[in-house]
C-alpha positions as CSV (number, residue, x, y, z in Angstrom):
1,X,0.0,0.1,-0.1
2,X,3.0,2.6,0.9
3,X,4.4,1.6,-2.4
4,X,1.4,2.3,-4.3
5,X,0.9,5.6,-2.5
6,X,4.5,6.5,-3.3
7,X,4.0,6.0,-7.2
8,X,0.7,7.7,-7.2
9,X,2.2,10.6,-5.3
10,X,5.1,10.9,-7.8
11,X,2.8,10.6,-10.8
12,X,0.5,13.4,-9.3
13,X,3.2,15.8,-8.7
14,X,4.8,15.2,-12.2
15,X,1.5,15.9,-14.0
16,X,0.8,19.2,-12.1
17,X,2.6,21.3,-14.8
18,X,0.1,20.1,-17.4
19,X,-2.9,22.4,-16.8
20,X,-4.3,23.3,-20.1
21,X,-5.1,19.8,-21.5
22,X,-7.9,18.2,-23.7
23,X,-9.7,16.8,-20.5
24,X,-11.6,20.2,-20.1
25,X,-13.5,19.3,-23.4
26,X,-14.4,15.8,-21.9
27,X,-16.8,14.5,-19.1
28,X,-14.0,15.6,-16.9
29,X,-14.0,19.2,-17.8
30,X,-15.7,20.2,-14.5
31,X,-12.8,18.7,-12.6
32,X,-10.1,20.8,-14.4
33,X,-7.7,20.6,-17.3
34,X,-4.9,19.0,-15.5
35,X,-3.6,15.4,-16.0
36,X,-3.0,15.4,-12.3
37,X,-6.7,14.8,-11.4
38,X,-6.2,11.1,-12.5
39,X,-3.5,9.9,-10.2
40,X,-5.0,12.2,-7.5
41,X,-8.5,10.3,-7.6
42,X,-6.5,7.1,-7.4
43,X,-4.6,8.3,-4.6
44,X,-8.0,9.4,-2.8
45,X,-9.3,5.9,-3.5
46,X,-6.3,4.0,-2.3
47,X,-6.2,6.1,1.0
48,X,-9.9,5.4,1.6
49,X,-9.4,1.7,1.1
50,X,-6.5,1.7,3.5
51,X,-8.6,3.7,5.9
52,X,-11.5,1.0,5.8
53,X,-8.9,-1.9,5.8
54,X,-7.3,-0.7,9.1
55,X,-10.9,0.0,10.3
56,X,-10.2,3.7,11.2
57,X,-13.7,4.8,11.1
58,X,-12.9,7.9,13.3
59,X,-13.4,11.3,11.6
60,X,-11.6,14.2,13.2
61,X,-13.9,16.6,15.1
62,X,-12.7,19.7,13.1
63,X,-13.4,17.8,9.8
64,X,-16.7,16.6,10.9
65,X,-17.8,20.3,11.8
66,X,-16.7,21.6,8.5
67,X,-18.6,18.8,6.5
68,X,-21.8,19.5,8.6
69,X,-21.4,23.3,8.1
70,X,-20.9,22.9,4.4
71,X,-23.8,20.3,4.2
72,X,-26.3,22.5,6.3
73,X,-26.1,25.7,4.4
74,X,-25.9,24.1,0.9
75,X,-29.2,22.3,1.8
76,X,-30.8,25.4,3.0
77,X,-30.0,27.4,-0.1
78,X,-31.2,24.6,-2.5
79,X,-34.5,24.7,-0.8
80,X,-34.5,28.5,-0.9
81,X,-33.4,29.1,-4.3
82,X,-34.6,26.0,-6.3
83,X,-32.6,23.7,-8.5
84,X,-31.7,25.8,-11.3
85,X,-28.3,27.3,-12.1
86,X,-28.4,29.3,-15.4
87,X,-30.4,26.4,-17.1
88,X,-28.1,23.8,-15.4
89,X,-28.8,21.7,-12.3
90,X,-27.8,23.5,-9.2
91,X,-27.6,20.2,-7.3
92,X,-25.1,18.9,-9.8
93,X,-23.0,22.1,-9.7
94,X,-23.2,21.9,-5.9
95,X,-21.8,18.4,-5.8
96,X,-19.1,19.3,-8.5
97,X,-17.9,22.3,-6.2
98,X,-18.0,20.1,-3.1
99,X,-15.8,17.2,-4.8
100,X,-13.3,20.1,-5.9
101,X,-13.0,21.4,-2.6
102,X,-12.5,17.9,-1.1
103,X,-9.6,17.2,-3.5
104,X,-8.0,20.7,-2.8
105,X,-8.3,19.9,1.0
106,X,-7.0,16.4,0.5
107,X,-3.9,17.7,-1.3
108,X,-3.3,20.0,1.7
109,X,-4.0,17.8,4.5
110,X,-4.0,14.2,3.2
111,X,-1.0,13.5,1.0
112,X,1.9,11.6,2.5
113,X,4.3,14.6,3.0
114,X,6.5,12.3,5.2
115,X,7.8,10.5,2.2
116,X,10.7,12.9,2.0
117,X,13.0,10.8,-0.1
118,X,10.3,10.9,-3.1
119,X,9.5,14.8,-2.5
120,X,13.4,15.6,-2.6
121,X,13.5,14.5,-6.3
122,X,9.9,14.6,-7.6
123,X,9.2,18.1,-6.9
124,X,12.4,19.3,-8.7
125,X,11.5,17.0,-11.5
126,X,8.1,18.7,-11.8
127,X,9.9,22.1,-11.9
128,X,12.2,20.9,-14.5
129,X,9.2,20.1,-16.7
130,X,7.7,23.4,-15.9
131,X,11.0,25.1,-17.2
132,X,11.2,22.7,-20.1
133,X,7.7,23.9,-21.2
134,X,9.0,27.4,-21.9
135,X,11.1,26.3,-25.1
136,X,8.9,23.6,-26.0
137,X,5.7,25.7,-25.8
138,X,6.4,29.3,-25.9
139,X,9.7,30.0,-27.8
140,X,9.7,29.8,-31.6
141,X,13.4,30.0,-32.3
142,X,15.0,27.5,-34.4
143,X,12.0,25.1,-34.5
144,X,11.2,25.6,-30.7
145,X,7.7,25.9,-29.6
146,X,6.4,22.7,-31.4
147,X,3.9,21.9,-28.6
148,X,2.3,25.5,-28.5
149,X,-0.5,24.4,-30.6
150,X,-0.7,20.9,-29.6
151,X,-4.4,20.1,-29.0
152,X,-3.7,17.6,-26.3
153,X,-1.6,19.9,-24.1
154,X,-3.1,23.0,-25.1
155,X,-6.9,23.4,-25.4
156,X,-6.7,27.3,-25.1
157,X,-5.3,29.8,-27.5
158,X,-2.4,32.0,-26.3
159,X,-4.0,35.4,-26.8
160,X,-1.3,37.7,-25.3
161,X,1.9,35.5,-26.4
162,X,3.3,35.8,-22.9
163,X,5.1,32.6,-21.5
164,X,2.5,30.3,-20.3
165,X,4.2,26.9,-20.4
166,X,1.6,24.1,-20.4
167,X,-0.9,26.1,-18.5
168,X,-3.8,28.2,-19.8
169,X,-2.2,31.8,-19.3
170,X,0.7,33.7,-17.8
171,X,-0.9,34.5,-14.4
172,X,-1.3,30.7,-13.7
173,X,2.1,29.9,-15.1
174,X,3.6,32.4,-12.7
175,X,2.3,30.8,-9.5
176,X,3.4,27.5,-10.9
177,X,6.8,28.6,-11.3
178,X,6.9,30.3,-7.7
179,X,5.5,27.1,-5.9
180,X,7.4,24.4,-7.7
181,X,10.7,26.6,-7.9
182,X,10.7,27.5,-4.3
183,X,9.5,24.3,-3.0
184,X,12.5,22.7,-5.1
185,X,14.9,25.0,-3.2
186,X,13.4,24.2,0.2
187,X,13.9,20.5,-0.4
188,X,17.5,21.0,-1.6
189,X,20.1,20.0,0.7
190,X,23.0,22.1,-0.5
191,X,23.2,25.8,-0.5
192,X,24.5,26.0,-4.1
193,X,21.4,24.0,-5.2
194,X,19.0,26.1,-3.2
195,X,20.8,29.2,-4.9
196,X,20.3,27.7,-8.5
197,X,16.7,27.0,-7.8
198,X,15.9,30.4,-6.6
199,X,17.7,32.0,-9.6
200,X,15.9,29.8,-12.2
201,X,12.7,30.9,-10.3
202,X,13.2,34.5,-10.6
203,X,14.4,34.4,-14.2
204,X,11.4,32.3,-15.4
205,X,9.2,34.5,-13.4
206,X,10.5,37.6,-15.1
207,X,10.3,36.1,-18.6
208,X,6.8,34.9,-17.9
209,X,5.8,38.7,-17.4
210,X,2.9,38.1,-15.1
211,X,2.0,41.1,-13.1
212,X,0.6,39.3,-10.3
213,X,3.4,36.8,-9.7
214,X,6.2,39.5,-10.0
215,X,4.4,41.7,-7.5
216,X,3.6,38.9,-5.0
217,X,7.4,38.0,-5.1
218,X,8.3,41.6,-4.6
219,X,6.0,42.2,-1.7
220,X,7.2,38.9,0.1
221,X,10.6,40.4,0.7
222,X,9.6,43.4,2.8
223,X,6.9,41.1,4.6
224,X,9.7,38.7,5.5
225,X,11.9,41.6,6.7
226,X,9.2,42.9,9.0
227,X,8.2,39.5,10.4
228,X,11.7,38.8,11.4
229,X,11.9,41.9,13.5
230,X,10.4,41.2,17.2
231,X,10.6,44.6,18.9
232,X,7.7,47.2,18.0
233,X,10.1,50.2,17.7
234,X,12.2,48.1,15.2
235,X,9.3,47.3,13.1
236,X,8.3,51.0,12.9
237,X,12.2,51.8,12.0
238,X,11.9,49.0,9.4
239,X,8.8,50.5,7.9
240,X,10.7,53.9,7.6
241,X,13.7,52.1,6.0
242,X,11.4,50.2,3.6
243,X,9.7,53.5,2.2
244,X,12.3,53.7,-0.7
245,X,11.3,49.9,-1.5
246,X,7.5,51.0,-1.4
247,X,8.3,53.9,-3.9
248,X,10.1,51.3,-6.2
249,X,7.0,49.1,-6.0
250,X,4.9,52.0,-6.9
251,X,7.1,52.6,-10.1
252,X,7.0,49.0,-11.0
253,X,3.1,49.0,-10.4
254,X,2.8,52.0,-12.8
255,X,4.8,50.2,-15.5
256,X,3.0,46.9,-15.1
257,X,-0.5,48.8,-14.9
258,X,-0.6,51.6,-17.5
259,X,-3.3,54.3,-17.0
260,X,-5.3,52.9,-20.0
261,X,-5.7,49.5,-18.5
262,X,-8.9,50.1,-16.9
263,X,-10.5,51.2,-20.2
264,X,-9.1,48.5,-22.3
265,X,-9.0,45.5,-20.0
266,X,-11.8,43.3,-18.9
267,X,-9.9,41.5,-16.3
268,X,-9.3,44.6,-14.0
269,X,-13.0,45.6,-13.8
270,X,-14.1,42.0,-13.3
271,X,-12.0,41.5,-10.4
272,X,-13.0,44.8,-8.8
273,X,-16.8,43.9,-9.1
274,X,-15.9,40.4,-7.8
275,X,-14.2,41.9,-4.8
276,X,-17.4,44.3,-4.3
277,X,-19.7,41.4,-4.9
278,X,-18.0,39.1,-2.4
279,X,-18.2,41.8,0.4
280,X,-22.0,42.5,-0.5
281,X,-22.9,38.7,-0.3
282,X,-21.0,38.3,3.0
283,X,-22.7,41.4,4.5
284,X,-26.2,39.9,3.5
285,X,-25.1,36.4,4.4
286,X,-22.5,36.4,7.1
287,X,-22.4,32.5,7.4
288,X,-22.1,32.0,3.8
289,X,-24.5,30.7,1.2
290,X,-23.2,27.2,1.0
291,X,-22.0,25.7,-2.4
292,X,-25.6,25.6,-3.7
293,X,-26.2,29.5,-3.0
294,X,-23.2,30.8,-5.1
295,X,-24.7,31.1,-8.5
296,X,-28.1,32.5,-7.2
297,X,-26.0,35.0,-5.3
298,X,-24.3,35.9,-8.7
299,X,-27.7,36.6,-10.2
300,X,-28.9,38.4,-7.2
301,X,-26.0,40.7,-5.9
302,X,-23.6,41.0,-9.2
303,X,-25.8,43.7,-10.8
304,X,-25.6,45.9,-7.6
305,X,-21.9,45.4,-7.5
306,X,-21.5,46.3,-11.0
307,X,-23.5,49.5,-10.6
308,X,-21.4,50.5,-7.5
309,X,-18.2,50.2,-9.2
310,X,-19.5,51.9,-12.4
311,X,-20.8,54.8,-10.4
312,X,-17.6,55.4,-8.6
313,X,-15.3,54.8,-11.5
314,X,-13.5,57.8,-13.1
315,X,-13.6,56.1,-16.5
316,X,-15.9,54.0,-18.4
317,X,-15.2,50.3,-17.7
318,X,-15.6,47.2,-19.9
319,X,-18.1,45.1,-18.1
320,X,-18.4,42.5,-20.8
321,X,-17.2,39.6,-18.7
322,X,-19.3,40.5,-15.7
323,X,-22.4,40.8,-18.0
324,X,-21.7,37.3,-19.0
325,X,-21.6,36.2,-15.6
326,X,-25.0,37.6,-14.7
327,X,-26.6,36.3,-17.8
328,X,-25.0,32.9,-18.3
329,X,-23.1,32.1,-15.1
330,X,-20.3,30.7,-17.4
331,X,-17.0,30.8,-15.5
332,X,-18.6,33.0,-12.8
333,X,-16.4,33.8,-9.8
334,X,-15.1,36.6,-7.7
335,X,-11.6,35.9,-9.3
336,X,-10.1,35.5,-6.1
337,X,-10.1,32.1,-4.3
338,X,-10.4,33.4,-0.8
339,X,-13.3,35.5,-1.7
340,X,-15.1,32.7,-3.4
341,X,-14.8,30.7,-0.1
342,X,-15.8,33.6,1.9
343,X,-19.2,33.5,0.0
344,X,-19.5,29.7,0.4
345,X,-18.8,29.8,4.1
346,X,-19.0,33.3,5.3
347,X,-16.9,35.1,8.0
348,X,-16.2,31.8,10.1
349,X,-14.2,30.6,7.1
350,X,-12.3,33.9,6.9
351,X,-11.6,33.7,10.7
352,X,-10.4,30.1,10.4
353,X,-8.3,30.7,7.5
354,X,-6.5,33.9,9.1
355,X,-6.0,31.7,12.2
356,X,-4.4,28.8,10.2
357,X,-2.3,31.1,8.0
358,X,-1.1,33.2,11.0
359,X,-0.1,30.1,12.9
360,X,1.9,28.6,9.9
361,X,3.6,31.7,9.3
362,X,4.7,32.0,12.8
363,X,6.0,28.4,13.1
364,X,7.9,28.6,9.9
365,X,9.6,31.8,10.9
366,X,10.4,30.2,14.3
367,X,11.8,27.1,12.4
368,X,13.8,29.4,10.1
369,X,12.1,27.9,7.1
370,X,12.5,31.4,5.1
371,X,12.3,30.0,1.6
372,X,9.2,28.0,2.3
373,X,7.8,31.2,4.2
374,X,8.4,33.2,1.3
375,X,6.7,30.9,-1.0
376,X,3.7,30.6,1.3
377,X,3.4,34.5,1.5
378,X,3.4,34.6,-2.4
379,X,0.7,31.9,-2.5
380,X,-1.3,33.8,0.1
381,X,-0.9,37.0,-1.9
382,X,-1.9,35.2,-5.1
383,X,-5.1,33.4,-3.7
384,X,-6.0,36.6,-2.1
385,X,-5.8,38.8,-5.1
386,X,-5.6,37.2,-8.7
387,X,-5.8,33.3,-8.4
388,X,-9.3,31.8,-8.2
389,X,-8.9,28.3,-9.5
390,X,-9.4,25.4,-7.1
391,X,-7.9,22.9,-9.6
392,X,-4.3,24.2,-9.9
393,X,-2.9,21.6,-7.6
394,X,0.6,23.2,-7.1
395,X,-1.2,25.7,-4.7
396,X,-2.6,23.2,-2.2
397,X,0.7,21.2,-2.8
398,X,2.7,24.1,-1.5
399,X,0.2,24.7,1.4
400,X,0.4,21.2,2.3
401,X,4.3,21.2,2.5
402,X,4.0,24.3,4.8
403,X,1.5,22.7,7.0
404,X,3.6,19.6,7.3
405,X,6.7,21.6,8.2
406,X,4.5,23.4,10.8
407,X,3.4,20.2,12.4
408,X,6.7,18.6,12.3
409,X,8.2,21.8,14.1
410,X,5.4,21.8,16.7
411,X,6.1,18.0,17.3
412,X,9.8,18.4,17.7
413,X,9.3,21.4,20.1
414,X,6.6,19.4,22.1
415,X,8.9,16.5,22.4
416,X,11.7,18.9,23.5
417,X,9.4,20.4,26.3
418,X,8.4,16.8,27.4
419,X,12.1,15.6,27.8
420,X,13.0,18.6,29.7
421,X,10.1,18.4,32.1
422,X,10.9,14.6,32.5
């Protein structure tokens, strides 16, 4: 059983870079476009069978509360809103979201992260596949870029010609580079290897040209700097010292986000409206709307959010994508993963998420896992600003590594205290 898990884990991680495959046009389309979903489902099945074989029929209290909470509010809003989601079965959409959330949570909390020997080579191997995808898919020099239009690996046309590897777009590719690159540096044993992985990560991220990825990495630097300072007066001094860095970030932001971006782009207005919409929904439904109330909330509250943004905007915004959300519900989202789950589960989710994130950050800082901490901050910025997909499995993989290292540190310090008291 352990050997099977090891092979499935390796297959899952190796397939993570392939995120724009033909699967999205098949019956598996609702479960994402990554080949990694196949070994992940098998891994879940094997874990479940092992759980039954060992007769471990105990469900952790926290997990039981979360399942009961999600089920209760989803059932309530199905009864309140009916069974229609823009011409599709709301029950089926609810089940799909629930399964995807379960897969995400399993990657974070259920993978065997204690198999360090496998992780030490398989994560760098996945990172190498990510880097190789650049010449194979994005560069058209001397016959390169042969896989850029391959229908099996790319089901989406590259509209802006930025590097995207085997993913759908540059923004998704950037967080793939950050997570796999910095995780590879974390697992590397020698300093030289760590430095090489970090340099490759920065170079690939710069070449990718994703605004969100570049800014998340830039912002992680001063955050780490401030977190390492313990005394309040030193933190205040640190903020003063970082003012020039803030000015530099402002200059970079002006370059990355030109003045005409609001007028020409649909992405920025969509994200602004999505944020306002999520806040409105959480105000009216502080305990969330469950998985089933998400699409009815699009229809009910999105027009209000769009009007609020339009009235306060100094320029005329392109709301075509938002209008499509309201009319068809196709790809409807707040465009921010944390806000999506704020809508699902309300303020209790946000409190639990902040508590878990804060605890993990503090433990990684105490354990001096700076590279891993930096990658965690990048991911938190990403899922709090521009990443909304629950099926790009490099994100929960990185979160899972962080939580495993946190628990390992807590276990080691607990053992030290026990030995000292004894």
